[in-house]
MARMARNU-437582 format. One record per residue (C-alpha): residue number from 1; z, y, x. Coordinates in Angstrom, 1 decimal. Example, Ala and Ser with C-alpha at 12.3 -4.5 7.8 and 13.67 -1.06 7.14 Angstrom:
2
<pt><kese>1</kese><c3>7.8</c3><c2>-4.5</c2><c1>12.3</c1></pt>
<pt><kese>2</kese><c3>7.1</c3><c2>-1.1</c2><c1>13.7</c1></pt>
//
This chain:
78
<pt><kese>1</kese><c3>10.8</c3><c2>-0.3</c2><c1>-6.8</c1></pt>
<pt><kese>2</kese><c3>10.6</c3><c2>3.2</c2><c1>-5.2</c1></pt>
<pt><kese>3</kese><c3>8.7</c3><c2>3.8</c2><c1>-2.1</c1></pt>
<pt><kese>4</kese><c3>10.1</c3><c2>6.7</c2><c1>-0.1</c1></pt>
<pt><kese>5</kese><c3>8.2</c3><c2>8.5</c2><c1>2.2</c1></pt>
<pt><kese>6</kese><c3>8.8</c3><c2>8.5</c2><c1>5.8</c1></pt>
<pt><kese>7</kese><c3>9.0</c3><c2>11.8</c2><c1>7.8</c1></pt>
<pt><kese>8</kese><c3>8.9</c3><c2>10.5</c2><c1>11.4</c1></pt>
<pt><kese>9</kese><c3>5.3</c3><c2>10.5</c2><c1>12.7</c1></pt>
<pt><kese>10</kese><c3>6.0</c3><c2>7.2</c2><c1>14.8</c1></pt>
<pt><kese>11</kese><c3>7.1</c3><c2>5.6</c2><c1>11.6</c1></pt>
<pt><kese>12</kese><c3>4.0</c3><c2>6.9</c2><c1>9.8</c1></pt>
<pt><kese>13</kese><c3>1.6</c3><c2>5.7</c2><c1>12.7</c1></pt>
<pt><kese>14</kese><c3>3.4</c3><c2>2.1</c2><c1>12.4</c1></pt>
<pt><kese>15</kese><c3>3.0</c3><c2>1.9</c2><c1>8.6</c1></pt>
<pt><kese>16</kese><c3>-0.6</c3><c2>2.8</c2><c1>8.9</c1></pt>
<pt><kese>17</kese><c3>-1.1</c3><c2>0.4</c2><c1>11.8</c1></pt>
<pt><kese>18</kese><c3>0.7</c3><c2>-2.6</c2><c1>9.8</c1></pt>
<pt><kese>19</kese><c3>-1.5</c3><c2>-1.5</c2><c1>6.7</c1></pt>
<pt><kese>20</kese><c3>-4.7</c3><c2>-1.9</c2><c1>8.6</c1></pt>
<pt><kese>21</kese><c3>-3.6</c3><c2>-5.2</c2><c1>9.8</c1></pt>
<pt><kese>22</kese><c3>-2.9</c3><c2>-6.7</c2><c1>6.4</c1></pt>
<pt><kese>23</kese><c3>-6.0</c3><c2>-5.0</c2><c1>5.2</c1></pt>
<pt><kese>24</kese><c3>-8.1</c3><c2>-6.9</c2><c1>7.8</c1></pt>
<pt><kese>25</kese><c3>-6.2</c3><c2>-10.3</c2><c1>6.8</c1></pt>
<pt><kese>26</kese><c3>-7.1</c3><c2>-9.5</c2><c1>3.2</c1></pt>
<pt><kese>27</kese><c3>-10.7</c3><c2>-8.9</c2><c1>3.9</c1></pt>
<pt><kese>28</kese><c3>-10.7</c3><c2>-12.0</c2><c1>6.2</c1></pt>
<pt><kese>29</kese><c3>-9.0</c3><c2>-13.9</c2><c1>3.1</c1></pt>
<pt><kese>30</kese><c3>-11.9</c3><c2>-13.0</c2><c1>0.9</c1></pt>
<pt><kese>31</kese><c3>-14.6</c3><c2>-14.1</c2><c1>3.7</c1></pt>
<pt><kese>32</kese><c3>-12.7</c3><c2>-17.4</c2><c1>4.5</c1></pt>
<pt><kese>33</kese><c3>-11.1</c3><c2>-19.5</c2><c1>1.5</c1></pt>
<pt><kese>34</kese><c3>-8.7</c3><c2>-20.8</c2><c1>4.0</c1></pt>
<pt><kese>35</kese><c3>-6.7</c3><c2>-17.6</c2><c1>4.1</c1></pt>
<pt><kese>36</kese><c3>-5.4</c3><c2>-16.2</c2><c1>1.0</c1></pt>
<pt><kese>37</kese><c3>-6.6</c3><c2>-12.7</c2><c1>0.9</c1></pt>
<pt><kese>38</kese><c3>-4.8</c3><c2>-11.3</c2><c1>-2.1</c1></pt>
<pt><kese>39</kese><c3>-1.7</c3><c2>-11.8</c2><c1>-0.6</c1></pt>
<pt><kese>40</kese><c3>-2.3</c3><c2>-9.8</c2><c1>2.3</c1></pt>
<pt><kese>41</kese><c3>-3.5</c3><c2>-6.9</c2><c1>0.1</c1></pt>
<pt><kese>42</kese><c3>-0.4</c3><c2>-6.2</c2><c1>-1.5</c1></pt>
<pt><kese>43</kese><c3>1.7</c3><c2>-5.4</c2><c1>1.7</c1></pt>
<pt><kese>44</kese><c3>-1.2</c3><c2>-3.7</c2><c1>2.6</c1></pt>
<pt><kese>45</kese><c3>-0.9</c3><c2>-1.3</c2><c1>-0.3</c1></pt>
<pt><kese>46</kese><c3>2.9</c3><c2>-1.0</c2><c1>0.2</c1></pt>
<pt><kese>47</kese><c3>2.5</c3><c2>-0.1</c2><c1>3.8</c1></pt>
<pt><kese>48</kese><c3>-0.2</c3><c2>2.5</c2><c1>3.0</c1></pt>
<pt><kese>49</kese><c3>2.1</c3><c2>4.0</c2><c1>0.2</c1></pt>
<pt><kese>50</kese><c3>4.8</c3><c2>4.3</c2><c1>2.5</c1></pt>
<pt><kese>51</kese><c3>2.7</c3><c2>6.2</c2><c1>5.4</c1></pt>
<pt><kese>52</kese><c3>0.6</c3><c2>8.6</c2><c1>3.3</c1></pt>
<pt><kese>53</kese><c3>2.0</c3><c2>10.7</c2><c1>0.1</c1></pt>
<pt><kese>54</kese><c3>-1.5</c3><c2>11.5</c2><c1>-0.7</c1></pt>
<pt><kese>55</kese><c3>-2.5</c3><c2>7.6</c2><c1>-1.0</c1></pt>
<pt><kese>56</kese><c3>0.8</c3><c2>7.0</c2><c1>-3.1</c1></pt>
<pt><kese>57</kese><c3>0.0</c3><c2>9.7</c2><c1>-5.3</c1></pt>
<pt><kese>58</kese><c3>-3.5</c3><c2>8.4</c2><c1>-5.7</c1></pt>
<pt><kese>59</kese><c3>-2.2</c3><c2>4.8</c2><c1>-6.6</c1></pt>
<pt><kese>60</kese><c3>0.3</c3><c2>6.0</c2><c1>-9.0</c1></pt>
<pt><kese>61</kese><c3>-2.1</c3><c2>8.1</c2><c1>-11.0</c1></pt>
<pt><kese>62</kese><c3>-5.4</c3><c2>6.1</c2><c1>-10.5</c1></pt>
<pt><kese>63</kese><c3>-6.8</c3><c2>4.9</c2><c1>-13.9</c1></pt>
<pt><kese>64</kese><c3>-7.3</c3><c2>1.3</c2><c1>-12.5</c1></pt>
<pt><kese>65</kese><c3>-4.0</c3><c2>0.9</c2><c1>-10.5</c1></pt>
<pt><kese>66</kese><c3>-1.5</c3><c2>2.7</c2><c1>-12.5</c1></pt>
<pt><kese>67</kese><c3>-1.0</c3><c2>-0.2</c2><c1>-14.8</c1></pt>
<pt><kese>68</kese><c3>-0.2</c3><c2>-2.2</c2><c1>-12.0</c1></pt>
<pt><kese>69</kese><c3>1.6</c3><c2>-0.1</c2><c1>-9.7</c1></pt>
<pt><kese>70</kese><c3>2.5</c3><c2>3.3</c2><c1>-11.5</c1></pt>
<pt><kese>71</kese><c3>4.7</c3><c2>2.0</c2><c1>-14.5</c1></pt>
<pt><kese>72</kese><c3>6.8</c3><c2>-0.1</c2><c1>-12.1</c1></pt>
<pt><kese>73</kese><c3>7.7</c3><c2>2.4</c2><c1>-9.5</c1></pt>
<pt><kese>74</kese><c3>9.9</c3><c2>5.2</c2><c1>-10.7</c1></pt>
<pt><kese>75</kese><c3>8.7</c3><c2>8.8</c2><c1>-10.2</c1></pt>
<pt><kese>76</kese><c3>11.1</c3><c2>11.4</c2><c1>-8.4</c1></pt>
<pt><kese>77</kese><c3>11.7</c3><c2>14.4</c2><c1>-10.4</c1></pt>
<pt><kese>78</kese><c3>11.6</c3><c2>17.6</c2><c1>-8.8</c1></pt>
//
Protein backbone atom coordinates (compact mmCIF):
# COMPACT_ATOMS: atom_id res chain seq x y z
CA UNK A 1 0.00 0.00 0.00
CA UNK A 2 1.44 3.32 -1.03
CA UNK A 3 1.03 6.28 1.27
CA UNK A 4 0.79 9.55 -0.63
CA UNK A 5 1.64 12.73 1.19
CA UNK A 6 -0.97 15.47 1.36
CA UNK A 7 -0.12 19.01 0.41
CA UNK A 8 -3.08 20.81 1.97
CA UNK A 9 -2.43 22.23 5.45
CA UNK A 10 -6.00 21.45 6.50
CA UNK A 11 -5.67 17.80 5.46
CA UNK A 12 -2.31 17.51 7.22
CA UNK A 13 -3.85 18.98 10.39
CA UNK A 14 -6.78 16.55 10.21
CA UNK A 15 -4.41 13.59 9.73
CA UNK A 16 -2.27 14.72 12.70
CA UNK A 17 -5.40 15.14 14.81
CA UNK A 18 -6.67 11.68 13.87
CA UNK A 19 -3.23 10.24 14.54
CA UNK A 20 -3.15 11.72 18.04
CA UNK A 21 -6.70 10.55 18.77
CA UNK A 22 -5.85 6.99 17.77
CA UNK A 23 -2.56 7.20 19.70
CA UNK A 24 -4.42 8.24 22.85
CA UNK A 25 -6.86 5.35 22.43
CA UNK A 26 -3.91 3.01 21.91
CA UNK A 27 -2.26 4.20 25.11
CA UNK A 28 -5.55 3.84 26.99
CA UNK A 29 -5.82 0.33 25.57
CA UNK A 30 -2.45 -0.51 27.08
CA UNK A 31 -3.64 0.74 30.46
CA UNK A 32 -7.14 -0.76 30.43
CA UNK A 33 -7.50 -4.39 29.35
CA UNK A 34 -11.04 -3.86 27.99
CA UNK A 35 -9.87 -1.72 25.04
CA UNK A 36 -7.56 -3.39 22.48
CA UNK A 37 -4.75 -0.84 22.29
CA UNK A 38 -2.76 -2.37 19.44
CA UNK A 39 -5.67 -2.03 17.03
CA UNK A 40 -5.67 1.73 17.58
CA UNK A 41 -1.92 2.12 17.07
CA UNK A 42 -1.99 0.83 13.49
CA UNK A 43 -4.29 3.62 12.21
CA UNK A 44 -2.28 6.14 14.26
CA UNK A 45 0.88 5.19 12.37
CA UNK A 46 -1.01 5.42 9.07
CA UNK A 47 -2.39 8.90 9.82
CA UNK A 48 0.97 10.20 11.04
CA UNK A 49 2.62 8.85 7.88
CA UNK A 50 0.00 10.58 5.72
CA UNK A 51 0.52 13.86 7.54
CA UNK A 52 4.32 13.96 7.74
CA UNK A 53 6.88 13.06 5.10
CA UNK A 54 9.56 12.97 7.78
CA UNK A 55 7.63 10.45 9.88
CA UNK A 56 6.88 8.36 6.78
CA UNK A 57 10.58 8.21 5.87
CA UNK A 58 11.55 7.40 9.46
CA UNK A 59 9.09 4.47 9.59
CA UNK A 60 10.31 3.11 6.26
CA UNK A 61 14.00 3.36 7.18
CA UNK A 62 13.87 2.51 10.89
CA UNK A 63 15.72 -0.67 11.83
CA UNK A 64 12.81 -2.00 13.88
CA UNK A 65 9.81 -0.86 11.82
CA UNK A 66 11.30 -1.47 8.38
CA UNK A 67 10.47 -5.17 8.45
CA UNK A 68 6.81 -4.37 9.16
CA UNK A 69 6.19 -1.27 7.05
CA UNK A 70 9.16 -0.72 4.75
CA UNK A 71 8.97 -3.89 2.72
CA UNK A 72 5.20 -3.81 2.27
CA UNK A 73 4.96 -0.28 0.94
CA UNK A 74 6.45 0.52 -2.45
CA UNK A 75 8.86 3.44 -2.69
CA UNK A 76 8.40 6.14 -5.27
CA UNK A 77 11.34 6.47 -7.60
CA UNK A 78 12.36 10.05 -8.26
